[in-house]
MIFI-29952 format. One record per residue (C-alpha): x, y, z; residue number from 0; residue in one letter. Coordinates in Angstrom, 1 decimal. Layout:
N
X_Y_Z_NUM_a
...
***
This chain:
683
6.4_51.5_28.6_0_x
4.9_49.1_31.1_1_x
2.9_47.5_28.4_2_x
6.0_47.0_26.3_3_x
7.8_45.4_29.3_4_x
4.8_43.0_29.8_5_x
4.9_42.0_26.2_6_x
8.6_41.4_26.4_7_x
8.3_39.3_29.6_8_x
5.5_37.3_28.0_9_x
7.6_36.7_24.9_10_x
10.6_35.4_26.9_11_x
8.3_33.3_29.1_12_x
6.8_31.6_26.0_13_x
10.3_31.0_24.7_14_x
11.5_29.5_28.0_15_x
8.4_27.2_28.3_16_x
8.7_25.9_24.8_17_x
12.4_25.3_25.2_18_x
11.8_23.4_28.4_19_x
9.1_21.3_26.6_20_x
11.5_20.4_23.8_21_x
14.3_19.5_26.3_22_x
12.1_17.3_28.4_23_x
10.8_15.4_25.3_24_x
14.3_14.9_24.0_25_x
15.7_13.7_27.3_26_x
12.9_11.2_27.8_27_x
13.2_9.7_24.3_28_x
17.0_9.5_24.3_29_x
16.9_7.9_27.8_30_x
15.1_4.9_26.3_31_x
16.8_4.6_22.9_32_x
18.8_1.4_22.5_33_x
22.6_1.9_22.6_34_x
23.5_-0.1_19.5_35_x
27.2_-1.0_19.5_36_x
27.5_-1.5_15.8_37_x
25.6_-0.8_12.6_38_x
22.8_-3.3_12.1_39_x
21.5_-4.2_8.6_40_x
18.4_-5.6_7.1_41_x
19.1_-8.6_4.9_42_x
17.4_-11.9_3.9_43_x
18.8_-15.1_2.5_44_x
18.4_-15.3_-1.3_45_x
17.9_-11.5_-1.7_46_x
20.4_-8.9_-3.0_47_x
22.5_-6.8_-0.5_48_x
21.0_-3.3_-0.5_49_x
23.9_-1.5_1.1_50_x
27.4_-0.6_0.0_51_x
30.5_-2.8_0.2_52_x
31.0_-4.3_3.6_53_x
34.6_-4.8_4.8_54_x
35.5_-6.6_8.1_55_x
36.7_-4.0_10.7_56_x
38.3_-6.7_12.9_57_x
38.9_-10.5_13.0_58_x
35.8_-12.4_14.0_59_x
34.6_-16.1_14.0_60_x
31.9_-17.4_11.7_61_x
29.4_-18.7_14.1_62_x
27.4_-21.8_13.4_63_x
23.7_-21.5_13.0_64_x
21.4_-22.5_15.9_65_x
20.2_-25.5_13.8_66_x
23.8_-26.7_13.2_67_x
24.7_-26.4_16.9_68_x
21.5_-28.2_17.9_69_x
22.3_-31.1_15.5_70_x
25.8_-31.4_16.9_71_x
24.5_-31.3_20.5_72_x
21.9_-34.0_19.7_73_x
24.5_-36.2_18.1_74_x
26.8_-35.8_21.1_75_x
24.0_-36.4_23.6_76_x
23.4_-39.9_22.0_77_x
26.8_-40.9_23.4_78_x
26.4_-39.3_26.8_79_x
26.3_-41.7_29.7_80_x
24.4_-40.4_32.8_81_x
25.7_-41.3_36.2_82_x
23.8_-43.5_38.7_83_x
25.0_-44.3_42.2_84_x
24.4_-47.8_43.7_85_x
22.7_-47.7_47.1_86_x
23.5_-51.2_48.6_87_x
21.4_-50.5_51.7_88_x
18.2_-50.7_49.7_89_x
18.9_-54.3_48.6_90_x
19.7_-55.4_52.1_91_x
16.7_-53.7_53.6_92_x
14.2_-55.0_51.1_93_x
15.5_-58.6_51.1_94_x
15.5_-58.6_55.0_95_x
11.9_-57.3_54.9_96_x
10.9_-60.1_52.6_97_x
12.5_-62.8_54.7_98_x
11.0_-61.4_57.9_99_x
7.5_-61.3_56.3_100_x
7.7_-64.9_55.2_101_x
10.0_-66.5_57.9_102_x
7.3_-69.2_58.3_103_x
7.2_-69.8_54.6_104_x
4.9_-68.8_51.8_105_x
1.4_-70.4_52.3_106_x
0.9_-73.2_49.8_107_x
4.6_-73.4_48.8_108_x
7.6_-75.3_50.3_109_x
9.9_-73.4_52.6_110_x
12.7_-73.3_50.0_111_x
10.8_-70.9_47.9_112_x
11.7_-68.1_50.3_113_x
15.4_-68.6_49.6_114_x
14.8_-68.9_45.8_115_x
12.9_-65.6_45.7_116_x
15.5_-63.9_47.9_117_x
18.2_-65.1_45.6_118_x
16.3_-63.7_42.5_119_x
15.8_-60.4_44.3_120_x
19.6_-60.3_44.9_121_x
20.3_-60.9_41.2_122_x
17.9_-58.1_40.2_123_x
19.5_-55.7_42.6_124_x
22.9_-56.8_41.3_125_x
21.8_-55.8_37.8_126_x
20.3_-52.6_39.1_127_x
16.8_-51.1_39.4_128_x
16.0_-47.6_38.0_129_x
13.1_-45.2_38.6_130_x
10.4_-46.1_36.0_131_x
10.1_-42.5_34.6_132_x
13.8_-42.2_34.1_133_x
14.0_-45.8_32.7_134_x
11.3_-45.1_30.1_135_x
13.3_-42.1_28.7_136_x
16.5_-44.1_28.6_137_x
15.1_-47.3_27.1_138_x
13.7_-45.5_24.0_139_x
17.1_-46.1_22.5_140_x
18.3_-49.6_23.3_141_x
21.9_-48.6_22.6_142_x
21.9_-46.1_25.6_143_x
24.5_-46.8_28.2_144_x
24.6_-45.5_31.8_145_x
27.6_-45.2_34.2_146_x
27.0_-47.1_37.4_147_x
29.1_-45.9_40.3_148_x
30.0_-48.3_43.1_149_x
32.2_-46.7_45.6_150_x
35.1_-45.1_43.6_151_x
34.5_-47.3_40.6_152_x
32.3_-46.4_37.6_153_x
31.3_-49.0_35.1_154_x
29.4_-48.5_31.8_155_x
26.3_-50.7_31.7_156_x
23.8_-50.9_28.8_157_x
20.4_-49.8_29.8_158_x
18.8_-53.0_28.6_159_x
20.9_-54.9_31.3_160_x
19.1_-53.0_34.1_161_x
15.4_-53.0_35.2_162_x
12.7_-50.7_36.0_163_x
10.6_-51.6_39.0_164_x
7.9_-53.1_36.8_165_x
10.5_-54.9_34.7_166_x
12.2_-56.3_37.7_167_x
8.8_-57.7_39.0_168_x
8.1_-59.4_35.7_169_x
11.7_-60.8_35.6_170_x
11.0_-62.8_38.8_171_x
8.5_-64.9_36.9_172_x
10.9_-65.6_33.9_173_x
12.4_-68.3_36.1_174_x
10.4_-71.6_35.4_175_x
10.3_-72.5_39.1_176_x
8.6_-69.2_40.1_177_x
6.6_-68.8_36.9_178_x
4.7_-72.0_37.5_179_x
3.6_-70.7_40.9_180_x
2.7_-67.2_39.7_181_x
-0.9_-67.3_40.9_182_x
0.2_-68.1_44.4_183_x
3.1_-65.7_44.5_184_x
1.0_-62.7_43.2_185_x
-0.8_-62.8_46.6_186_x
2.6_-62.0_48.2_187_x
2.8_-58.6_46.7_188_x
6.5_-59.1_45.7_189_x
6.6_-55.6_44.1_190_x
6.7_-54.2_47.6_191_x
10.2_-55.6_47.9_192_x
11.5_-54.0_44.7_193_x
12.7_-50.4_44.9_194_x
15.2_-48.5_42.7_195_x
18.7_-48.9_44.0_196_x
20.4_-46.9_41.1_197_x
20.0_-43.3_42.1_198_x
20.5_-40.6_39.4_199_x
23.5_-38.4_40.2_200_x
22.3_-35.0_38.9_201_x
25.3_-32.9_39.8_202_x
27.9_-35.3_38.3_203_x
25.8_-35.9_35.2_204_x
25.2_-32.3_34.4_205_x
28.9_-31.5_35.0_206_x
29.9_-34.2_32.6_207_x
27.3_-33.1_30.1_208_x
28.4_-29.4_30.2_209_x
32.0_-30.4_29.8_210_x
31.1_-32.5_26.8_211_x
29.0_-29.8_25.2_212_x
31.7_-27.2_25.8_213_x
33.9_-29.1_23.4_214_x
31.6_-28.3_20.5_215_x
33.1_-25.4_18.6_216_x
30.8_-22.5_18.2_217_x
32.5_-21.3_15.0_218_x
33.3_-23.0_11.7_219_x
35.8_-20.5_10.4_220_x
37.3_-17.0_10.7_221_x
36.9_-13.7_8.8_222_x
40.1_-11.6_8.9_223_x
40.3_-7.8_9.3_224_x
40.1_-6.1_5.9_225_x
38.4_-9.1_4.2_226_x
35.5_-8.2_1.9_227_x
32.3_-9.7_3.2_228_x
29.8_-8.6_0.5_229_x
29.2_-5.9_-2.1_230_x
26.1_-4.0_-3.2_231_x
23.9_-6.2_-5.4_232_x
25.5_-9.5_-4.3_233_x
23.0_-12.2_-3.5_234_x
23.0_-13.2_0.2_235_x
23.6_-16.9_0.1_236_x
23.5_-19.3_3.1_237_x
27.2_-18.9_3.9_238_x
27.2_-15.1_3.5_239_x
24.1_-15.0_5.7_240_x
26.0_-16.8_8.4_241_x
29.0_-14.4_8.0_242_x
26.7_-11.3_8.3_243_x
25.0_-12.8_11.3_244_x
28.4_-13.5_12.9_245_x
29.5_-9.9_12.1_246_x
26.5_-8.5_14.0_247_x
27.0_-10.8_16.9_248_x
30.7_-9.9_17.1_249_x
29.8_-6.2_17.0_250_x
27.3_-6.6_19.8_251_x
29.8_-8.6_22.0_252_x
32.6_-6.1_21.6_253_x
32.9_-4.0_24.7_254_x
32.2_-0.4_23.8_255_x
34.4_2.2_25.4_256_x
33.1_5.2_27.4_257_x
33.9_7.5_24.5_258_x
31.9_5.3_22.0_259_x
28.9_5.3_24.4_260_x
29.1_9.1_24.8_261_x
29.3_9.5_21.0_262_x
26.2_7.4_20.5_263_x
24.2_9.4_23.1_264_x
25.3_12.7_21.6_265_x
24.3_11.6_18.1_266_x
20.9_10.4_19.3_267_x
20.3_13.6_21.2_268_x
21.1_15.8_18.2_269_x
19.0_13.6_15.9_270_x
15.9_13.8_18.3_271_x
16.5_17.4_19.1_272_x
16.4_18.4_15.4_273_x
13.1_16.6_14.8_274_x
11.4_17.8_18.0_275_x
12.7_21.3_17.3_276_x
11.3_21.3_13.8_277_x
8.0_20.1_15.0_278_x
7.9_22.8_17.7_279_x
8.8_25.4_15.1_280_x
5.9_24.2_12.9_281_x
3.5_24.8_15.8_282_x
5.0_28.2_16.5_283_x
4.7_29.3_12.8_284_x
1.4_27.7_11.7_285_x
-0.5_26.5_14.9_286_x
0.5_29.1_17.5_287_x
-2.9_28.9_19.1_288_x
-2.1_25.3_20.3_289_x
0.5_26.7_22.6_290_x
-2.3_28.5_24.4_291_x
-4.1_25.2_24.9_292_x
-2.3_23.0_27.4_293_x
-4.4_20.0_26.5_294_x
-3.4_20.2_22.8_295_x
0.3_20.5_23.5_296_x
0.1_17.7_26.1_297_x
-1.5_15.3_23.7_298_x
0.9_16.1_20.9_299_x
4.1_15.7_22.9_300_x
2.9_12.7_25.0_301_x
2.1_10.8_21.7_302_x
5.4_11.8_20.1_303_x
7.3_10.6_23.2_304_x
5.4_7.5_24.2_305_x
5.7_5.6_20.8_306_x
9.5_6.0_20.5_307_x
9.8_4.8_24.1_308_x
7.6_1.7_23.4_309_x
9.6_1.0_20.2_310_x
12.9_1.3_22.0_311_x
11.8_-1.1_24.8_312_x
10.6_-3.7_22.2_313_x
13.9_-3.5_20.3_314_x
16.1_-3.4_23.4_315_x
14.4_-6.5_25.0_316_x
13.6_-8.2_21.7_317_x
9.8_-8.3_22.4_318_x
7.8_-9.5_19.4_319_x
7.9_-7.1_16.4_320_x
7.5_-3.3_16.4_321_x
5.0_-3.7_13.5_322_x
2.4_-4.8_16.0_323_x
2.5_-1.3_17.6_324_x
-0.5_0.7_16.3_325_x
1.5_3.8_15.3_326_x
-1.5_5.0_13.2_327_x
-3.4_5.5_16.4_328_x
-1.5_8.8_17.0_329_x
-2.5_10.5_13.8_330_x
-6.1_9.4_14.3_331_x
-6.1_11.2_17.7_332_x
-4.4_14.2_16.2_333_x
-6.9_14.3_13.3_334_x
-10.0_13.9_15.5_335_x
-9.0_16.4_18.2_336_x
-7.0_18.9_16.1_337_x
-6.4_19.1_12.3_338_x
-5.1_17.0_9.4_339_x
-1.9_19.0_8.7_340_x
-0.8_18.8_12.4_341_x
-1.7_15.1_12.4_342_x
0.6_14.5_9.4_343_x
3.5_16.6_10.6_344_x
3.3_15.0_14.1_345_x
3.1_11.5_12.6_346_x
6.2_12.1_10.4_347_x
8.1_13.4_13.4_348_x
7.2_10.4_15.5_349_x
8.0_7.8_12.9_350_x
11.4_9.4_12.1_351_x
12.3_9.3_15.8_352_x
11.1_5.7_16.1_353_x
13.2_4.8_13.1_354_x
16.5_5.4_14.9_355_x
15.6_2.5_17.3_356_x
14.7_-0.1_14.7_357_x
16.8_-2.2_12.4_358_x
15.1_-1.7_9.0_359_x
14.7_2.1_8.9_360_x
13.8_2.4_5.2_361_x
11.1_-0.2_5.2_362_x
9.8_0.9_8.6_363_x
9.5_4.6_7.6_364_x
7.7_3.9_4.3_365_x
5.2_1.4_5.7_366_x
4.3_3.6_8.7_367_x
4.0_6.8_6.7_368_x
1.6_5.1_4.3_369_x
-0.4_3.7_7.3_370_x
-0.6_7.2_8.9_371_x
-1.7_8.9_5.7_372_x
-4.5_6.3_5.2_373_x
-5.6_6.8_8.8_374_x
-5.8_10.6_8.3_375_x
-7.6_10.4_5.0_376_x
-10.2_7.8_6.2_377_x
-11.1_9.8_9.3_378_x
-11.7_13.2_7.6_379_x
-15.0_13.4_9.6_380_x
-15.4_10.9_12.5_381_x
-19.1_10.5_13.1_382_x
-19.7_6.9_14.0_383_x
-17.9_3.9_15.6_384_x
-17.9_1.8_12.4_385_x
-15.4_4.3_10.9_386_x
-12.8_3.0_13.3_387_x
-13.3_-0.6_12.0_388_x
-13.0_0.7_8.4_389_x
-9.9_2.7_9.2_390_x
-8.2_-0.4_10.9_391_x
-9.1_-2.5_7.8_392_x
-7.8_0.2_5.3_393_x
-4.6_0.7_7.3_394_x
-3.9_-3.0_7.4_395_x
-4.5_-3.5_3.7_396_x
-2.4_-0.4_2.9_397_x
0.5_-1.5_5.1_398_x
0.5_-5.0_3.8_399_x
0.3_-3.8_0.2_400_x
3.3_-1.4_0.7_401_x
5.3_-4.1_2.4_402_x
4.6_-6.5_-0.4_403_x
5.7_-3.9_-2.9_404_x
9.0_-3.4_-1.1_405_x
9.5_-7.1_-1.1_406_x
8.8_-7.5_-4.8_407_x
11.3_-4.7_-5.5_408_x
14.0_-6.6_-3.7_409_x
13.1_-10.1_-5.0_410_x
11.3_-11.5_-8.0_411_x
10.9_-15.0_-6.4_412_x
7.5_-15.1_-4.8_413_x
8.3_-18.3_-2.9_414_x
11.0_-16.4_-0.9_415_x
8.7_-13.6_0.3_416_x
8.4_-13.2_4.1_417_x
4.8_-14.0_5.1_418_x
5.2_-13.7_8.8_419_x
5.0_-9.9_8.6_420_x
1.3_-10.1_7.5_421_x
0.4_-11.7_10.9_422_x
2.0_-8.7_12.6_423_x
-0.2_-6.4_10.5_424_x
-3.2_-8.3_11.6_425_x
-2.3_-7.9_15.2_426_x
-1.7_-4.2_14.5_427_x
-5.3_-3.9_13.1_428_x
-6.6_-5.6_16.3_429_x
-4.9_-3.0_18.5_430_x
-6.2_-0.2_16.3_431_x
-9.7_-1.2_17.3_432_x
-8.9_0.0_20.8_433_x
-8.7_3.6_19.3_434_x
-12.4_4.1_20.1_435_x
-12.3_3.3_23.8_436_x
-9.0_5.1_24.2_437_x
-10.5_8.1_22.6_438_x
-12.9_8.4_25.5_439_x
-10.0_8.1_27.9_440_x
-8.2_10.9_26.1_441_x
-11.3_13.1_26.1_442_x
-11.5_12.7_29.9_443_x
-7.7_13.1_30.5_444_x
-7.0_16.0_28.2_445_x
-10.4_17.7_28.1_446_x
-11.1_17.2_24.4_447_x
-14.5_16.6_22.8_448_x
-14.6_14.4_19.8_449_x
-17.2_14.6_16.9_450_x
-18.6_11.2_18.1_451_x
-19.3_12.7_21.5_452_x
-21.0_15.7_19.8_453_x
-23.2_13.3_17.9_454_x
-24.1_11.5_21.1_455_x
-24.9_14.8_22.8_456_x
-27.1_15.8_19.8_457_x
-29.4_12.9_20.3_458_x
-32.7_14.5_21.3_459_x
-33.6_11.4_23.2_460_x
-31.0_12.0_25.9_461_x
-32.4_13.1_29.3_462_x
-31.6_16.8_29.3_463_x
-32.9_17.6_25.8_464_x
-36.0_15.4_26.4_465_x
-36.8_17.5_29.5_466_x
-36.3_20.7_27.5_467_x
-38.8_19.5_24.8_468_x
-41.4_18.6_27.6_469_x
-40.9_21.7_29.8_470_x
-40.2_24.3_27.2_471_x
-41.4_23.0_23.8_472_x
-41.1_26.4_22.2_473_x
-37.5_26.8_23.3_474_x
-36.7_23.3_22.1_475_x
-38.0_24.1_18.6_476_x
-36.2_27.4_18.6_477_x
-32.9_25.6_19.5_478_x
-33.4_23.1_16.7_479_x
-34.1_25.8_14.2_480_x
-31.1_27.8_15.4_481_x
-29.0_24.7_15.1_482_x
-30.0_24.2_11.5_483_x
-29.2_27.8_10.6_484_x
-25.9_27.7_12.4_485_x
-24.9_24.4_10.8_486_x
-25.4_25.7_7.3_487_x
-23.4_28.9_8.1_488_x
-20.6_26.7_9.5_489_x
-20.5_24.6_6.4_490_x
-20.4_27.7_4.2_491_x
-17.4_29.3_6.0_492_x
-15.6_26.1_7.0_493_x
-16.2_26.1_10.7_494_x
-17.0_23.1_12.9_495_x
-20.6_22.3_12.0_496_x
-21.3_19.5_14.4_497_x
-19.9_21.5_17.3_498_x
-22.1_24.5_16.6_499_x
-25.2_22.3_16.1_500_x
-24.6_20.7_19.5_501_x
-24.0_24.0_21.1_502_x
-27.2_25.4_19.6_503_x
-29.3_22.5_21.1_504_x
-28.1_23.3_24.6_505_x
-27.6_27.1_24.6_506_x
-31.0_27.9_26.0_507_x
-31.5_25.0_28.5_508_x
-31.6_27.5_31.4_509_x
-35.0_28.6_30.2_510_x
-36.4_25.4_31.7_511_x
-36.5_27.0_35.1_512_x
-39.0_29.7_34.1_513_x
-40.2_28.7_30.6_514_x
-43.4_30.8_30.6_515_x
-41.3_34.0_30.8_516_x
-39.9_33.5_27.3_517_x
-42.0_34.4_24.3_518_x
-41.6_31.2_22.4_519_x
-43.3_29.2_25.3_520_x
-46.1_31.6_25.9_521_x
-49.7_30.9_25.0_522_x
-51.4_34.3_25.1_523_x
-50.5_35.1_28.8_524_x
-47.4_37.2_29.4_525_x
-46.3_37.0_33.1_526_x
-44.0_40.0_32.5_527_x
-47.1_42.2_32.5_528_x
-47.2_41.8_36.3_529_x
-43.4_42.4_36.9_530_x
-41.2_45.5_36.8_531_x
-38.6_45.8_34.0_532_x
-35.8_45.1_36.5_533_x
-37.5_41.9_37.7_534_x
-38.2_40.8_34.1_535_x
-34.6_41.6_33.0_536_x
-33.2_39.6_36.0_537_x
-35.4_36.5_35.0_538_x
-34.4_36.7_31.3_539_x
-30.7_37.2_32.1_540_x
-30.8_34.3_34.6_541_x
-31.4_31.7_31.9_542_x
-27.6_32.0_31.1_543_x
-26.5_31.3_34.7_544_x
-29.2_28.6_35.3_545_x
-28.2_27.0_32.0_546_x
-24.6_26.8_33.2_547_x
-25.7_25.2_36.4_548_x
-27.6_22.5_34.5_549_x
-24.6_22.0_32.3_550_x
-22.5_21.4_35.4_551_x
-25.0_19.0_36.8_552_x
-25.2_16.9_33.6_553_x
-21.4_17.0_33.1_554_x
-21.6_18.7_29.7_555_x
-18.2_19.4_28.0_556_x
-16.6_22.7_28.5_557_x
-17.1_23.6_24.8_558_x
-20.9_23.3_25.2_559_x
-20.9_25.4_28.4_560_x
-19.1_28.1_26.5_561_x
-22.0_28.3_24.0_562_x
-24.4_28.9_26.9_563_x
-22.3_31.7_28.4_564_x
-21.5_33.5_25.1_565_x
-24.7_33.3_23.0_566_x
-25.7_36.7_24.4_567_x
-22.2_37.8_25.1_568_x
-22.0_40.8_27.3_569_x
-25.0_42.3_25.5_570_x
-28.1_43.8_27.1_571_x
-31.7_42.7_27.5_572_x
-32.6_45.7_25.3_573_x
-36.4_45.4_25.4_574_x
-36.6_45.9_29.1_575_x
-33.7_48.3_29.2_576_x
-35.3_50.6_26.6_577_x
-38.7_50.3_28.2_578_x
-37.3_51.1_31.6_579_x
-35.4_54.2_30.3_580_x
-38.6_55.4_28.6_581_x
-40.5_55.0_31.8_582_x
-37.8_56.7_33.8_583_x
-36.4_59.5_31.5_584_x
-34.8_61.5_34.4_585_x
-33.2_58.6_36.2_586_x
-29.6_57.5_35.8_587_x
-29.9_53.8_34.8_588_x
-27.4_51.2_35.9_589_x
-26.8_49.3_32.7_590_x
-25.2_46.4_34.6_591_x
-28.7_45.4_35.8_592_x
-29.8_44.8_32.2_593_x
-26.5_43.3_31.0_594_x
-25.8_39.6_30.4_595_x
-22.8_38.2_32.3_596_x
-20.9_37.3_29.1_597_x
-18.2_36.8_27.9_598_x
-18.5_37.8_24.2_599_x
-17.9_35.0_21.7_600_x
-14.2_34.0_21.3_601_x
-14.6_31.3_18.6_602_x
-16.1_31.4_15.1_603_x
-18.6_28.8_16.2_604_x
-19.8_30.9_19.1_605_x
-20.2_34.0_16.9_606_x
-22.2_31.9_14.4_607_x
-24.6_30.8_17.2_608_x
-25.0_34.4_18.5_609_x
-26.0_35.6_15.0_610_x
-28.3_32.7_14.3_611_x
-30.0_32.9_17.7_612_x
-30.6_36.6_17.5_613_x
-31.9_36.6_14.0_614_x
-34.2_33.5_14.5_615_x
-35.8_35.0_17.6_616_x
-36.3_38.4_16.0_617_x
-37.7_37.0_12.8_618_x
-40.8_35.8_14.7_619_x
-41.8_39.4_15.4_620_x
-41.9_40.4_11.8_621_x
-45.3_41.6_10.6_622_x
-44.8_40.4_7.1_623_x
-42.2_38.1_5.5_624_x
-40.9_39.6_2.4_625_x
-37.4_39.5_0.9_626_x
-36.9_43.1_1.8_627_x
-38.1_42.8_5.4_628_x
-36.0_39.7_6.1_629_x
-32.9_41.2_4.5_630_x
-33.4_44.4_6.4_631_x
-33.8_42.5_9.7_632_x
-30.7_40.3_9.2_633_x
-28.5_43.1_8.2_634_x
-29.7_45.5_10.9_635_x
-29.2_42.9_13.7_636_x
-25.8_41.6_12.7_637_x
-24.5_45.0_11.8_638_x
-25.6_46.1_15.3_639_x
-23.7_43.2_16.9_640_x
-20.6_44.1_14.9_641_x
-21.0_47.8_16.0_642_x
-21.4_46.8_19.6_643_x
-18.1_44.9_19.5_644_x
-19.5_41.5_20.1_645_x
-17.1_39.8_17.7_646_x
-13.9_41.6_18.5_647_x
-12.6_38.7_20.6_648_x
-13.1_35.9_18.0_649_x
-11.3_35.2_14.7_650_x
-14.3_35.7_12.5_651_x
-13.8_37.8_9.4_652_x
-16.0_40.3_7.5_653_x
-16.2_37.8_4.7_654_x
-17.5_35.1_7.1_655_x
-20.1_37.6_8.5_656_x
-21.2_38.4_5.0_657_x
-21.6_34.7_4.1_658_x
-23.5_34.2_7.4_659_x
-25.9_37.0_6.4_660_x
-26.5_35.5_3.0_661_x
-27.3_32.0_4.6_662_x
-29.7_33.5_7.1_663_x
-31.6_35.5_4.5_664_x
-31.8_32.5_2.2_665_x
-33.0_30.1_5.0_666_x
-35.5_32.5_6.5_667_x
-37.0_33.2_3.1_668_x
-37.5_29.5_2.5_669_x
-38.8_28.9_6.1_670_x
-41.4_31.7_5.8_671_x
-42.2_31.0_2.1_672_x
-41.8_34.6_0.9_673_x
-43.3_35.4_-2.4_674_x
-42.9_38.4_-4.8_675_x
-45.4_41.1_-4.4_676_x
-47.9_41.1_-7.3_677_x
-48.5_44.5_-8.9_678_x
-52.0_46.1_-8.7_679_x
-54.0_46.7_-11.8_680_x
-54.3_50.4_-12.5_681_x
-57.7_51.7_-13.5_682_x
***
């Protein structure tokens, strides 16, 4: 009864946790989805309208294009007259400074030249002097006119009737009287007495300019409620394009009521809830074990949530194009760290959710689904970095080809095809290259171990394996042999071969502490001869705990540590246990002193390693290597492990075990070169 209640509580706890997971994911996605006020369409000028008949739901103006408005503004700006205020104090100050400086006359010239120059300065200031930078902009068009404000009076003056500071200085010498004396007058630095007296009135000019531009009509016509805009199959010409554009702008500018906003949110919530719910149902039906792995669930839902949020932000704030987002990165991670089917289902779910935020759902869904499938297919087995480059290239080519196909379906005029999208696909490929470094981040964050990491750990030149080969060469060779046997079994039954090979290389690293106490490292001298059975058993068993300490020290992944702790399971050091019992027949033996700490294998890969390790070690003790002796050894040892319950906690089948036996027998026969026994000649 208590057990039934525990099972029931566990069931409802699982239901509650999965429901909470779905609700949190839905809320986060819907929170960021754009609240589109009206239906948005995908259309291009010169291409057929792909949707049904479109009727105006309300009156709206036909807005002019940005190019047309700019042309009208530019045309009007040619007639705009900026305002300049006259500052009379500048003329008085500068002429007074000149007269004071040369009150005794200009050296080498008669006294009357002072008055002549003063009069010319007065004439220049009367015409007006403008800042040289402003003057250079205005004088580009000789027809430009400015408004000169003196007191309360404003007069239009052609720009060519005024001077810049440099022009005013040159104008002094246009007079023949002063021009003939230029060499002497240049020593007077007359430019010091020329300063702009026409000051740009920014506030008045900008006000006048805005008032003028506000007179430009933004629209060039009206569409009345009930008027047909376009029908399916009609070609979107220039005028219709403007009408459709105006319709969308008008829809966006209409103030949505609270009821409309609520309706949008409810619709988005139901849409996302259905997709997330179906994905969760898929996991519950076909990948239930992922719910027991927080890292797997976390990665799946984080990816499914984060890409719709990024898509929504880009669409809401009109940031570049959503096609630069590397959506294929998600199925790559799912494929590498989980499985292909989950990668596809998760990718489809993610893309369908993202589609609700974009304008061109049909095109977006097709292109991204193709890109995701290519990514999954091209990374069936990730073993080296170059595969990421190849995947990025294939995804880009596939996406571009599918987009081109969709364009050709809609238009047969190659000159009208949109080429800008292919640049976006190129940027997408560049971002996909970051998959490899991000893979390392995900490994550390979620606790996964990729195949690439396994390959790197399998390198026998790394420090820990190199030490093993030097300190315990026999154990090192044993580990390599076990790895080869286990890999072949894994390939035969469809288990993770690279994982089991890497686990095999590290499963006995604890033997480095006391290598001489293990048979494969002995050279004629057996130190166990001087120890009791209890002491020998303790040393033999300790290679598991010591191996775990080394794995912790060298930061080996959790999956590798599990091979160290499970390769003997909760079995016994039988040699010393049996020997001790034979020596002490009347004594009650504490089996725990001869038992490994365990646990028993709980994955198929760990079970494969246990079988391979046990059989390979025992095969060295055979007196003769014949097909019968090897078959008897393999069957006896593995059947014994099954009988002892070593595989009750892992999902390995009898069929898998039978296949493992066959592989071990075949491999051991080839390793030890067994031959048939020749018959003896009878006398």
